[in-house]
Every structure is written in structure tokens, then in C-alpha cells.
BAFI-634907 format. One record per residue (C-alpha): x, y, z; residue in three letters. Coordinates in steps of 0.1 Angstrom, whole numbers, plus 5000, padded with zeros to 4 digits. Example, Ala and Ser with C-alpha at 12.3 -4.5 7.8 and 13.67 -1.06 7.14 Angstrom:
# residues 2
+------+------+------+-----+
:   px :   py :   pz :  aa :
+------+------+------+-----+
: 5123 : 4955 : 5078 : ALA :
: 5137 : 4989 : 5071 : SER :
+------+------+------+-----+
# end
This chain:
# residues 352
+------+------+------+-----+
:   px :   py :   pz :  aa :
+------+------+------+-----+
: 5609 : 3622 : 3912 : UNK :
: 5640 : 3624 : 3934 : UNK :
: 5653 : 3592 : 3918 : UNK :
: 5649 : 3607 : 3884 : UNK :
: 5668 : 3638 : 3894 : UNK :
: 5696 : 3616 : 3908 : UNK :
: 5697 : 3598 : 3875 : UNK :
: 5699 : 3632 : 3857 : UNK :
: 5728 : 3644 : 3878 : UNK :
: 5747 : 3612 : 3872 : UNK :
: 5742 : 3609 : 3834 : UNK :
: 5775 : 3612 : 3816 : UNK :
: 5796 : 3603 : 3846 : UNK :
: 5829 : 3622 : 3845 : UNK :
: 5822 : 3635 : 3810 : UNK :
: 5815 : 3672 : 3808 : UNK :
: 5777 : 3675 : 3805 : UNK :
: 5781 : 3695 : 3772 : UNK :
: 5801 : 3667 : 3757 : UNK :
: 5777 : 3638 : 3764 : UNK :
: 5762 : 3637 : 3730 : UNK :
: 5796 : 3638 : 3714 : UNK :
: 5807 : 3609 : 3736 : UNK :
: 5777 : 3589 : 3725 : UNK :
: 5785 : 3595 : 3688 : UNK :
: 5821 : 3584 : 3694 : UNK :
: 5810 : 3553 : 3713 : UNK :
: 5785 : 3544 : 3685 : UNK :
: 5812 : 3546 : 3659 : UNK :
: 5829 : 3517 : 3675 : UNK :
: 5798 : 3496 : 3667 : UNK :
: 5789 : 3511 : 3633 : UNK :
: 5777 : 3483 : 3611 : UNK :
: 5798 : 3496 : 3582 : UNK :
: 5830 : 3507 : 3601 : UNK :
: 5829 : 3494 : 3636 : UNK :
: 5851 : 3463 : 3632 : UNK :
: 5860 : 3440 : 3662 : UNK :
: 5897 : 3448 : 3658 : UNK :
: 5890 : 3485 : 3662 : UNK :
: 5870 : 3479 : 3693 : UNK :
: 5897 : 3457 : 3707 : UNK :
: 5926 : 3481 : 3700 : UNK :
: 5905 : 3510 : 3715 : UNK :
: 5890 : 3490 : 3743 : UNK :
: 5900 : 3514 : 3772 : UNK :
: 5882 : 3543 : 3754 : UNK :
: 5853 : 3521 : 3744 : UNK :
: 5847 : 3508 : 3779 : UNK :
: 5854 : 3541 : 3797 : UNK :
: 5829 : 3560 : 3775 : UNK :
: 5804 : 3532 : 3779 : UNK :
: 5805 : 3534 : 3817 : UNK :
: 5806 : 3572 : 3818 : UNK :
: 5774 : 3571 : 3798 : UNK :
: 5757 : 3541 : 3814 : UNK :
: 5765 : 3540 : 3851 : UNK :
: 5738 : 3564 : 3862 : UNK :
: 5712 : 3543 : 3844 : UNK :
: 5726 : 3511 : 3858 : UNK :
: 5724 : 3524 : 3893 : UNK :
: 5690 : 3538 : 3888 : UNK :
: 5675 : 3506 : 3875 : UNK :
: 5698 : 3479 : 3889 : UNK :
: 5712 : 3490 : 3922 : UNK :
: 5749 : 3490 : 3931 : UNK :
: 5757 : 3455 : 3918 : UNK :
: 5759 : 3455 : 3881 : UNK :
: 5756 : 3417 : 3874 : UNK :
: 5730 : 3389 : 3869 : UNK :
: 5722 : 3359 : 3890 : UNK :
: 5699 : 3329 : 3887 : UNK :
: 5668 : 3329 : 3910 : UNK :
: 5647 : 3305 : 3929 : UNK :
: 5609 : 3309 : 3930 : UNK :
: 5599 : 3335 : 3956 : UNK :
: 5634 : 3349 : 3957 : UNK :
: 5637 : 3387 : 3951 : UNK :
: 5662 : 3401 : 3926 : UNK :
: 5682 : 3417 : 3954 : UNK :
: 5683 : 3385 : 3974 : UNK :
: 5695 : 3366 : 3943 : UNK :
: 5723 : 3391 : 3937 : UNK :
: 5735 : 3389 : 3973 : UNK :
: 5734 : 3351 : 3973 : UNK :
: 5755 : 3350 : 3941 : UNK :
: 5781 : 3373 : 3957 : UNK :
: 5781 : 3351 : 3988 : UNK :
: 5786 : 3321 : 3965 : UNK :
: 5817 : 3337 : 3950 : UNK :
: 5831 : 3343 : 3985 : UNK :
: 5824 : 3308 : 3996 : UNK :
: 5840 : 3292 : 3965 : UNK :
: 5872 : 3312 : 3973 : UNK :
: 5871 : 3304 : 4010 : UNK :
: 5874 : 3340 : 4019 : UNK :
: 5881 : 3349 : 4056 : UNK :
: 5894 : 3377 : 4078 : UNK :
: 5929 : 3387 : 4070 : UNK :
: 5929 : 3377 : 4033 : UNK :
: 5939 : 3403 : 4007 : UNK :
: 5914 : 3399 : 3978 : UNK :
: 5913 : 3416 : 3943 : UNK :
: 5879 : 3425 : 3927 : UNK :
: 5888 : 3428 : 3890 : UNK :
: 5865 : 3453 : 3873 : UNK :
: 5847 : 3463 : 3905 : UNK :
: 5821 : 3487 : 3891 : UNK :
: 5808 : 3511 : 3918 : UNK :
: 5816 : 3485 : 3945 : UNK :
: 5783 : 3468 : 3953 : UNK :
: 5797 : 3432 : 3953 : UNK :
: 5829 : 3445 : 3969 : UNK :
: 5810 : 3458 : 3999 : UNK :
: 5787 : 3428 : 4002 : UNK :
: 5816 : 3403 : 4000 : UNK :
: 5837 : 3423 : 4025 : UNK :
: 5808 : 3423 : 4050 : UNK :
: 5801 : 3386 : 4044 : UNK :
: 5838 : 3374 : 4046 : UNK :
: 5856 : 3400 : 4067 : UNK :
: 5883 : 3399 : 4040 : UNK :
: 5902 : 3430 : 4028 : UNK :
: 5890 : 3438 : 3993 : UNK :
: 5907 : 3460 : 3967 : UNK :
: 5886 : 3470 : 3937 : UNK :
: 5903 : 3475 : 3904 : UNK :
: 5886 : 3499 : 3880 : UNK :
: 5897 : 3522 : 3851 : UNK :
: 5867 : 3545 : 3853 : UNK :
: 5871 : 3577 : 3874 : UNK :
: 5834 : 3582 : 3879 : UNK :
: 5828 : 3547 : 3891 : UNK :
: 5857 : 3548 : 3915 : UNK :
: 5844 : 3581 : 3930 : UNK :
: 5809 : 3567 : 3933 : UNK :
: 5824 : 3535 : 3949 : UNK :
: 5843 : 3555 : 3975 : UNK :
: 5811 : 3572 : 3985 : UNK :
: 5793 : 3539 : 3989 : UNK :
: 5822 : 3523 : 4009 : UNK :
: 5822 : 3554 : 4032 : UNK :
: 5785 : 3551 : 4037 : UNK :
: 5789 : 3514 : 4045 : UNK :
: 5815 : 3522 : 4071 : UNK :
: 5841 : 3500 : 4054 : UNK :
: 5869 : 3524 : 4046 : UNK :
: 5894 : 3503 : 4067 : UNK :
: 5884 : 3471 : 4048 : UNK :
: 5878 : 3482 : 4012 : UNK :
: 5898 : 3503 : 3988 : UNK :
: 5899 : 3512 : 3951 : UNK :
: 5928 : 3512 : 3927 : UNK :
: 5926 : 3528 : 3892 : UNK :
: 5942 : 3506 : 3866 : UNK :
: 5938 : 3487 : 3834 : UNK :
: 5931 : 3450 : 3840 : UNK :
: 5953 : 3442 : 3809 : UNK :
: 5983 : 3459 : 3826 : UNK :
: 5976 : 3461 : 3864 : UNK :
: 5997 : 3485 : 3885 : UNK :
: 6002 : 3457 : 3910 : UNK :
: 6033 : 3437 : 3920 : UNK :
: 6035 : 3400 : 3913 : UNK :
: 6022 : 3375 : 3939 : UNK :
: 6002 : 3402 : 3959 : UNK :
: 5968 : 3388 : 3965 : UNK :
: 5954 : 3358 : 3985 : UNK :
: 5924 : 3355 : 3961 : UNK :
: 5908 : 3372 : 3932 : UNK :
: 5874 : 3373 : 3915 : UNK :
: 5858 : 3390 : 3885 : UNK :
: 5820 : 3391 : 3884 : UNK :
: 5809 : 3396 : 3848 : UNK :
: 5836 : 3422 : 3842 : UNK :
: 5863 : 3407 : 3821 : UNK :
: 5839 : 3404 : 3792 : UNK :
: 5852 : 3439 : 3784 : UNK :
: 5887 : 3426 : 3779 : UNK :
: 5900 : 3426 : 3743 : UNK :
: 5919 : 3394 : 3749 : UNK :
: 5908 : 3368 : 3774 : UNK :
: 5942 : 3351 : 3779 : UNK :
: 5957 : 3386 : 3784 : UNK :
: 5935 : 3396 : 3813 : UNK :
: 5935 : 3361 : 3829 : UNK :
: 5974 : 3362 : 3827 : UNK :
: 5975 : 3395 : 3846 : UNK :
: 5952 : 3380 : 3873 : UNK :
: 5975 : 3350 : 3874 : UNK :
: 6005 : 3372 : 3878 : UNK :
: 5992 : 3392 : 3908 : UNK :
: 5978 : 3361 : 3926 : UNK :
: 6000 : 3343 : 3951 : UNK :
: 6010 : 3307 : 3941 : UNK :
: 5985 : 3281 : 3953 : UNK :
: 5956 : 3306 : 3955 : UNK :
: 5923 : 3307 : 3937 : UNK :
: 5905 : 3329 : 3911 : UNK :
: 5867 : 3329 : 3907 : UNK :
: 5855 : 3340 : 3873 : UNK :
: 5819 : 3348 : 3864 : UNK :
: 5819 : 3355 : 3827 : UNK :
: 5795 : 3365 : 3799 : UNK :
: 5799 : 3339 : 3771 : UNK :
: 5784 : 3324 : 3740 : UNK :
: 5772 : 3288 : 3746 : UNK :
: 5777 : 3258 : 3724 : UNK :
: 5743 : 3265 : 3708 : UNK :
: 5757 : 3297 : 3692 : UNK :
: 5761 : 3292 : 3654 : UNK :
: 5785 : 3317 : 3638 : UNK :
: 5768 : 3310 : 3604 : UNK :
: 5733 : 3319 : 3617 : UNK :
: 5724 : 3354 : 3608 : UNK :
: 5699 : 3357 : 3637 : UNK :
: 5726 : 3346 : 3662 : UNK :
: 5751 : 3371 : 3648 : UNK :
: 5725 : 3399 : 3651 : UNK :
: 5718 : 3391 : 3687 : UNK :
: 5756 : 3390 : 3694 : UNK :
: 5761 : 3424 : 3678 : UNK :
: 5731 : 3439 : 3698 : UNK :
: 5747 : 3427 : 3730 : UNK :
: 5781 : 3441 : 3721 : UNK :
: 5766 : 3475 : 3712 : UNK :
: 5745 : 3478 : 3743 : UNK :
: 5770 : 3466 : 3768 : UNK :
: 5804 : 3480 : 3756 : UNK :
: 5820 : 3448 : 3745 : UNK :
: 5848 : 3444 : 3720 : UNK :
: 5837 : 3408 : 3713 : UNK :
: 5820 : 3379 : 3731 : UNK :
: 5840 : 3347 : 3736 : UNK :
: 5825 : 3312 : 3738 : UNK :
: 5826 : 3291 : 3770 : UNK :
: 5852 : 3268 : 3754 : UNK :
: 5874 : 3298 : 3745 : UNK :
: 5871 : 3311 : 3781 : UNK :
: 5882 : 3278 : 3797 : UNK :
: 5911 : 3274 : 3772 : UNK :
: 5922 : 3310 : 3778 : UNK :
: 5923 : 3302 : 3816 : UNK :
: 5945 : 3272 : 3809 : UNK :
: 5967 : 3291 : 3785 : UNK :
: 5972 : 3317 : 3812 : UNK :
: 5986 : 3290 : 3835 : UNK :
: 5957 : 3283 : 3857 : UNK :
: 5945 : 3249 : 3869 : UNK :
: 5908 : 3248 : 3860 : UNK :
: 5891 : 3232 : 3890 : UNK :
: 5855 : 3235 : 3876 : UNK :
: 5837 : 3252 : 3848 : UNK :
: 5799 : 3254 : 3846 : UNK :
: 5771 : 3275 : 3833 : UNK :
: 5753 : 3284 : 3866 : UNK :
: 5721 : 3291 : 3846 : UNK :
: 5715 : 3254 : 3845 : UNK :
: 5710 : 3253 : 3883 : UNK :
: 5680 : 3277 : 3886 : UNK :
: 5644 : 3274 : 3876 : UNK :
: 5642 : 3312 : 3871 : UNK :
: 5665 : 3324 : 3844 : UNK :
: 5692 : 3350 : 3849 : UNK :
: 5675 : 3373 : 3824 : UNK :
: 5641 : 3372 : 3841 : UNK :
: 5643 : 3407 : 3854 : UNK :
: 5646 : 3421 : 3819 : UNK :
: 5616 : 3402 : 3805 : UNK :
: 5589 : 3429 : 3799 : UNK :
: 5563 : 3401 : 3803 : UNK :
: 5574 : 3394 : 3838 : UNK :
: 5557 : 3421 : 3858 : UNK :
: 5573 : 3429 : 3891 : UNK :
: 5575 : 3461 : 3912 : UNK :
: 5612 : 3454 : 3918 : UNK :
: 5618 : 3453 : 3880 : UNK :
: 5591 : 3477 : 3869 : UNK :
: 5616 : 3498 : 3849 : UNK :
: 5621 : 3468 : 3827 : UNK :
: 5584 : 3462 : 3819 : UNK :
: 5568 : 3478 : 3789 : UNK :
: 5550 : 3504 : 3810 : UNK :
: 5582 : 3510 : 3830 : UNK :
: 5601 : 3516 : 3798 : UNK :
: 5575 : 3540 : 3785 : UNK :
: 5575 : 3560 : 3817 : UNK :
: 5614 : 3560 : 3821 : UNK :
: 5618 : 3571 : 3785 : UNK :
: 5593 : 3599 : 3790 : UNK :
: 5611 : 3611 : 3822 : UNK :
: 5645 : 3610 : 3804 : UNK :
: 5631 : 3630 : 3774 : UNK :
: 5615 : 3655 : 3797 : UNK :
: 5647 : 3660 : 3818 : UNK :
: 5667 : 3664 : 3786 : UNK :
: 5641 : 3689 : 3772 : UNK :
: 5643 : 3709 : 3804 : UNK :
: 5681 : 3708 : 3803 : UNK :
: 5682 : 3691 : 3837 : UNK :
: 5698 : 3661 : 3820 : UNK :
: 5725 : 3666 : 3793 : UNK :
: 5717 : 3665 : 3756 : UNK :
: 5720 : 3629 : 3744 : UNK :
: 5706 : 3613 : 3775 : UNK :
: 5677 : 3598 : 3755 : UNK :
: 5703 : 3583 : 3732 : UNK :
: 5720 : 3565 : 3761 : UNK :
: 5687 : 3551 : 3772 : UNK :
: 5680 : 3538 : 3737 : UNK :
: 5712 : 3518 : 3734 : UNK :
: 5707 : 3504 : 3769 : UNK :
: 5672 : 3492 : 3760 : UNK :
: 5688 : 3476 : 3730 : UNK :
: 5713 : 3459 : 3753 : UNK :
: 5684 : 3446 : 3774 : UNK :
: 5666 : 3433 : 3743 : UNK :
: 5698 : 3416 : 3730 : UNK :
: 5705 : 3399 : 3763 : UNK :
: 5669 : 3387 : 3766 : UNK :
: 5669 : 3372 : 3731 : UNK :
: 5703 : 3356 : 3737 : UNK :
: 5691 : 3341 : 3769 : UNK :
: 5659 : 3328 : 3754 : UNK :
: 5676 : 3313 : 3724 : UNK :
: 5701 : 3297 : 3747 : UNK :
: 5731 : 3310 : 3727 : UNK :
: 5743 : 3334 : 3755 : UNK :
: 5748 : 3331 : 3792 : UNK :
: 5757 : 3358 : 3817 : UNK :
: 5766 : 3333 : 3844 : UNK :
: 5794 : 3311 : 3832 : UNK :
: 5815 : 3302 : 3863 : UNK :
: 5851 : 3290 : 3864 : UNK :
: 5870 : 3283 : 3896 : UNK :
: 5908 : 3281 : 3889 : UNK :
: 5940 : 3278 : 3909 : UNK :
: 5974 : 3293 : 3904 : UNK :
: 5998 : 3263 : 3908 : UNK :
: 6024 : 3262 : 3935 : UNK :
: 6049 : 3257 : 3908 : UNK :
: 6050 : 3258 : 3870 : UNK :
: 6053 : 3221 : 3866 : UNK :
: 6019 : 3215 : 3883 : UNK :
: 5992 : 3210 : 3856 : UNK :
: 5962 : 3194 : 3872 : UNK :
: 5930 : 3201 : 3852 : UNK :
: 5895 : 3188 : 3861 : UNK :
: 5867 : 3204 : 3842 : UNK :
: 5836 : 3193 : 3861 : UNK :
: 5806 : 3203 : 3880 : UNK :
: 5807 : 3223 : 3912 : UNK :
+------+------+------+-----+
# end
């Protein structure tokens, strides 16, 4: 029950508890089928994403832990082991080591930041625009004893409050999907990265199997956007082209989902019973919904909490359908390099 009470206390993030229901209504307007156009979501992306994470962070941490991302799995590997391995993979691709200054773009509450700092001994700065997530991240970094190695910076990743050529490496783990313009956010990362250094991108994308003329595919896409605070979802090809247009040399680009026998969406599959993912099973959903309803009825949780849970289960359903259909991947990986000079344009789209 203590876990449920922790969830109740965190619902709404930095939003006043009396305003949670109003915030939900405002968020849902961005995705209203009759008025929530993509351009509106893109032009209001900071408010869209900020409200989303104020509303959803408590649920994420309750059900997912402190690393809000997916990873492919091997048979016998636990969800948490897969998450850590994926974070180590990012660090290894970048060649992180002690003394390097590294930027985590869209760092969430700092789970990957902490794990990568421990694994690599690098100095990590987490960039985030959400006050509640930053405050929660600082608590976790303090508990981990990494205050000297990890820090947080509030800022919009479309307009970073960071000087040019500051960082020795940068990564974004399933975070820049919230950007209204891919080239814009990649260009900002390019700007703050030192020449000759690397950027590792793990992105949510539509695959080549997505058909924009298929009604079922469009419905799944809309469900993911609603449930996950996304202005739009770009394709893998658009992602790679945006990296090139931003000035990067693309070293490799690959959907990591192809490398694993257990899919990245396995934890959300209600037919895949596991104690570590019990909250995602049908019985787990029923129990969690009952707990949330009870906490809201007793006024322990703010009014509207059940509504948050509803659009998050919709997100899970959309991601699961997108993964099963093969039209969406949460693990599209790109390793890119900022050239030493503008004349350098070496591109090699290939396997890892």
C-alpha cells in the first residue's frame, strides 16, 4: 500500500492538486479528434509535454522505475537488466570515460543519467524542462551519492541555455520524440557538441511498414501521440535525414528491435504474465485502476487521477499494437558525429 500512497502523492507533479483535472482537460484538447491538429501541438509543444509529464511521471515511476524507456530483451533477462544493458550500450557507443562532459537530452528523472555516470565515470548534465522531474532527479542523484558527478539544467531542448561547443558527447534516450521539429532539436545538440564528438540517439519512429493511407495505422499513431505527449511521430527515414540536415555525419542507423528475440513492447503485453510487469497484465490493470479510483474517492489522490491512468493505458495499448503491427519502433538507434569542419561530409548508413 505504501507504493500506492507514494503514487498518490506524486500525481500531478508540480501542478496544484486542485488543478489536476483542469490540466488533464487542457492536455486532452491538444489531441481532440475535432480540434487537436498537429500544428497546434507543435506550436504549443512545451505546454503539451510539460503538462504530460506533470500528470504522468508518478505513474511512470510507480510502474516503470526511474528509467522511462524501452529496451529489447534476451530470454531469461529481466526488464531491469535489459534497461541497464541498454544504457551501458549507449555509453559504450559513445566511448564515455572519466573526465568527459556529457549531455543527457531530455533526462526524465535521471535513471539513465545515474546508471551511465556509474558505468562510465563521466560527468553527466541532464537537460529537462519539467520542474517536478528535475526536483525528483536531484533527490535520486543525492541518494545515489553522485552530486559531484551529475547535475541538472532546466531548459528547452529546442533552444538550449548552453554555449556552443560545450560537451564531449551527448545522448538522447527516447526523449526527442517530444520535439516539434526533428532537425531543430538535432541542430541544437550539434551546436553544443564539440567538433569531432559523437551523439547517440535512441528514437521513437514509424517504420517503413507504416502506411499513411491505412486507417488502422493512423488510429494507432494517434493513440500513441495521445497517450505519450507527442506532437507527431516521424519515420526512421525522416529521422536520419534530419540528422544529416542538422550537419551530423551519420555513422550508423538501425532499429535495435531486430537484434532481440524478445520484443521491446513485451512488458506491456497483458498476455505476458510476469511479477516484474504485473501492473501491465489484465489483473494488474484492474487492481491498479481500483486503487487509483479508491485514492481519488478518498481524496488522497487529486481529482482526475483516474483520467490520467486511462490515457496512460491507452498509450500502452497503442504502443503494443504499433509494435505488433511492425509499424512503430521505440528503439531506433542512430550514432552520429559532429564533423571537425563543415567541409567534412562522410555518411555511412549501416549496421552497428
